[in-house]
Each structure stands twice: as structure tokens, then as C-alpha cells.
C-alpha positions in Angstrom: 90.6 87.5 162.1 93.5 89.5 160.3 93.1 90.2 156.7 96.1 88.0 155.7 94.6 85.0 157.5 91.3 85.5 155.6 93.2 85.7 152.3 95.1 82.5 153.2 91.8 80.7 154.0 90.2 81.8 150.8 93.2 80.5 148.8 93.0 77.1 150.6 89.3 76.8 149.7 90.1 77.6 146.1 92.9 75.0 146.2 90.5 72.4 147.5 88.2 73.1 144.6 91.1 72.7 142.1 92.2 69.5 143.9 88.8 67.9 143.4 89.5 67.9 139.7 93.3 67.6 139.5 94.3 64.2 140.7 97.7 62.8 139.9 97.9 59.2 138.7 101.0 57.3 137.6 100.3 57.9 133.9 99.7 61.6 134.5 101.0 63.0 137.8 100.1 66.4 139.3 102.4 69.4 138.8 101.8 71.4 142.0 102.8 75.0 142.4 103.3 76.9 145.7 104.1 80.6 145.7 105.3 82.6 148.6 106.3 86.2 148.7 109.9 85.5 147.8 110.1 82.0 146.4 108.2 79.6 144.1 108.1 75.9 144.5 107.1 73.2 142.0 106.6 69.4 142.6 105.5 66.6 140.4 103.4 64.3 142.6 101.9 60.8 142.1 98.8 60.9 144.4 98.1 57.2 144.3 101.4 56.4 146.1 101.8 59.9 147.7 105.3 60.2 146.3 107.1 63.2 144.9 108.7 62.4 141.6 110.5 65.7 141.0 110.8 68.9 143.0 112.4 72.3 142.2 112.3 75.7 143.9 114.1 79.0 143.7 115.9 78.0 146.9 117.2 74.8 145.3 118.3 76.7 142.2 120.1 79.3 144.3 121.8 76.6 146.3 123.0 74.9 143.1 124.1 78.1 141.4 125.0 81.2 143.4 124.7 83.4 140.3 120.9 82.8 140.1 119.0 86.0 140.5 116.7 88.4 138.8 113.0 89.3 138.9 110.6 86.8 140.5 109.0 86.1 137.2 112.3 85.3 135.6 113.1 82.9 138.5 109.7 81.3 138.0 110.6 80.6 134.4 113.9 79.0 135.5 112.0 76.8 138.0 109.6 75.8 135.2 112.3 74.7 132.9 114.1 72.9 135.7 111.0 71.0 136.8 110.3 70.0 133.2 113.9 68.6 132.9 113.6 66.7 136.2 110.2 65.3 135.3 111.5 64.1 131.9 114.4 62.5 133.7 111.9 60.7 135.9 110.0 59.5 132.8 107.1 61.9 133.0 105.9 63.8 129.9 102.2 64.5 130.7 101.0 66.1 133.9 97.9 67.7 135.4 98.5 71.3 136.4 97.6 72.3 139.9 97.9 76.0 140.3 97.4 75.8 144.1 94.5 78.2 144.4 96.5 81.0 142.8 95.4 82.9 139.7 96.9 81.7 136.4 98.8 84.9 136.1 102.2 86.3 136.7 104.7 83.9 138.3 102.4 80.9 138.1 101.7 81.5 134.4 105.5 82.0 133.7 106.3 78.7 135.4 103.6 76.8 133.5 104.6 78.2 130.1 108.3 77.4 130.8 107.4 73.9 131.8 105.4 73.5 128.5 108.4 74.8 126.5 110.6 72.3 128.5 108.6 69.4 127.2 105.8 68.8 129.7 102.3 68.4 128.2 99.3 69.7 130.1 
């Protein structure tokens, strides 16, 4: 198996360990993060109904504003503030953070801290 496939499988197993503890309920939905090489995605999910309450990515920010650019960490901060705004508009103030099997470092950490500054509590 190629090295990248092994890394992907290890991340998926770490994500499953995180998901055993991070369950989104209506009072406290789950803030999920997915990180690809170029983009970062964030969703606020209610796992009891399986519905997405808010979703933001670097792709959606770029589609809304063509001047969006910069380093990947800066873009992750913008996604964090945008997801906090959308979640507050949907009536969500407290979430469970699901880092998606990634280390709490770099872009994931920047997104989380920006979401906290934006008004989400976790």
C-alpha cells in the first residue's frame, strides 16, 4: 500500500476515536473540520438528525469574495470567524470540537481559535 494511503487510513482511525467522544446533540452540535492540501472546510452538525446547521470553506469564501487570498493559516482563521458567524445566526453558541483526526496544530488550531473569538464556546 502506498505511503499516502497508509497515512489516510491512520487519520481515519484517529478520527473514529475522536468521534466516539464527540457527538453533536441539538443543545451542543459538533464543529467538524476537514483539511485538504489546499483548502479547509468546517461544518456545524447535529448528529441526532444528521443535518448540517452551518458550513464554510475556503472555496465558499473565495466564491463570495474574489479578493480572498493569503497564507493557508490566514484563510483558516477567516473560515473560523465565518463559521462562528453562521453558527450564531443559526442559534448555536456552544459546540463540540471535532478535529477530524488531525493534530490540534497549524490550520486546525487557527480555525478553532478564530471560532472561539467569533463567539463559539468549546
